[in-house]
Legacy VTK file of the C-alpha trace (Angstrom):
# vtk DataFile Version 3.0
C-alpha trace
ASCII
DATASET POLYDATA
POINTS 141 float
-38.524 -22.836 32.252
-38.201 -21.066 28.853
-36.951 -17.925 30.539
-34.245 -19.961 32.173
-33.328 -21.616 28.864
-33.109 -18.170 27.163
-30.910 -16.846 29.978
-28.635 -19.846 29.808
-28.431 -19.483 26.007
-27.572 -15.777 26.298
-24.929 -16.508 28.894
-23.419 -19.228 26.718
-23.323 -16.871 23.710
-21.746 -14.142 25.850
-19.146 -16.541 27.132
-18.252 -17.739 23.628
-18.026 -14.196 22.340
-15.798 -13.137 25.188
-13.518 -16.113 24.557
-13.290 -15.174 20.846
-12.607 -11.546 21.547
-9.934 -12.320 24.103
-8.066 -14.291 21.381
-7.890 -11.093 19.368
-5.941 -9.225 21.999
-2.200 -9.567 22.352
0.403 -8.936 24.964
2.473 -5.777 25.004
5.537 -7.957 24.318
3.961 -9.313 21.145
2.907 -5.859 19.989
6.444 -4.577 20.636
7.825 -7.381 18.507
5.516 -6.371 15.677
6.716 -2.777 15.841
10.381 -3.884 15.834
9.690 -6.191 12.914
8.101 -3.364 10.942
11.011 -1.091 11.693
13.447 -3.766 10.541
11.455 -4.257 7.304
11.526 -0.557 6.514
15.272 -0.439 7.158
15.664 -3.084 4.424
14.534 -0.491 1.852
17.410 2.004 1.886
17.574 3.825 -1.411
20.303 6.168 -2.736
19.214 9.820 -2.451
18.179 11.478 -5.676
15.376 11.909 -8.204
14.757 8.919 -10.430
12.647 8.609 -13.561
11.107 5.196 -14.096
10.723 3.665 -17.527
7.828 4.680 -19.730
5.260 1.876 -19.650
2.500 1.678 -22.290
-0.787 -0.111 -22.507
-4.157 0.377 -24.203
-4.741 3.560 -22.188
-1.547 5.293 -23.140
1.867 5.830 -21.562
2.727 5.979 -17.902
5.955 7.175 -16.378
6.766 7.943 -12.741
9.365 10.056 -11.025
10.485 9.056 -7.543
12.288 11.296 -5.071
14.459 9.730 -2.399
15.717 11.730 0.567
17.584 10.196 3.552
17.316 6.791 1.996
13.526 6.874 1.993
10.882 7.485 -0.687
9.660 10.996 -0.061
7.872 11.778 -3.320
6.207 10.103 -6.284
4.988 12.101 -9.247
3.605 11.317 -12.724
5.682 12.454 -15.659
3.042 10.932 -17.937
-0.300 9.287 -17.012
-2.434 7.801 -19.747
-4.197 9.621 -22.503
-5.989 12.945 -22.592
-9.353 11.151 -22.968
-11.803 12.457 -20.305
-12.267 9.029 -18.697
-8.502 8.443 -18.482
-7.938 11.917 -17.012
-10.656 11.371 -14.392
-9.357 7.961 -13.342
-5.722 9.098 -13.194
-6.636 12.232 -11.198
-7.830 9.881 -8.431
-5.533 6.867 -8.921
-2.091 8.474 -9.289
-2.116 10.399 -5.990
-3.503 7.365 -4.162
-0.813 5.109 -5.605
1.807 7.708 -4.735
0.590 7.822 -1.122
0.595 4.042 -0.844
4.153 3.784 -2.254
5.449 6.404 0.178
3.714 4.736 3.131
4.995 1.276 2.151
8.449 2.424 0.989
7.927 -0.001 -1.877
6.133 -0.363 -5.158
4.587 -3.591 -3.889
1.227 -2.055 -2.969
-2.410 -2.853 -3.781
-3.862 -1.505 -6.998
-6.424 1.288 -6.879
-9.945 0.021 -7.533
-11.189 1.110 -10.983
-7.740 1.748 -12.383
-7.039 -1.494 -14.244
-4.625 0.126 -16.687
-3.177 2.896 -14.527
-2.198 0.893 -11.411
-0.047 -1.816 -12.986
1.606 0.502 -15.486
2.369 3.301 -12.961
3.609 0.812 -10.343
5.879 -0.854 -12.932
7.419 2.535 -13.704
7.836 3.279 -10.018
9.562 -0.116 -9.536
11.976 0.795 -12.312
12.819 4.028 -10.631
13.393 2.267 -7.305
15.597 -0.274 -9.030
17.658 2.674 -10.294
17.796 4.043 -6.720
19.382 0.756 -5.648
16.530 -0.689 -3.746
14.890 -4.058 -4.054
11.240 -4.486 -3.089
LINES 1 142
141 0 1 2 3 4 5 6 7 8 9 10 11 12 13 14 15 16 17 18 19 20 21 22 23 24 25 26 27 28 29 30 31 32 33 34 35 36 37 38 39 40 41 42 43 44 45 46 47 48 49 50 51 52 53 54 55 56 57 58 59 60 61 62 63 64 65 66 67 68 69 70 71 72 73 74 75 76 77 78 79 80 81 82 83 84 85 86 87 88 89 90 91 92 93 94 95 96 97 98 99 100 101 102 103 104 105 106 107 108 109 110 111 112 113 114 115 116 117 118 119 120 121 122 123 124 125 126 127 128 129 130 131 132 133 134 135 136 137 138 139 140
């Protein structure tokens, strides 16, 4: 009798798991809609071509200033003109955080991206400067 109870319990668990997993899937039509929606969202961020310097933003860890390159109406490059102080800790954090933030901004076509973990001063200041450059490029994000 206990073997039958275990088997029934396992089958009930498997059935519940299958039901939950099937809810995670979607139809091709729904997936197509998501792709179209993402394309429409990226079209909303059309910037004027050029190279734009964001404002210099300062905090306890120094000054931060970004330069954004726009080609074909899209963000194609983000570079640091200035990134924090020359203190070893600041240099180490910025060596990791600035390229990661640049990659996120290019991928999102927006300065509205998540901060890099461990860069409490770099992320908000650098993103604020990037936003200023994007504002100058005529985009709103």
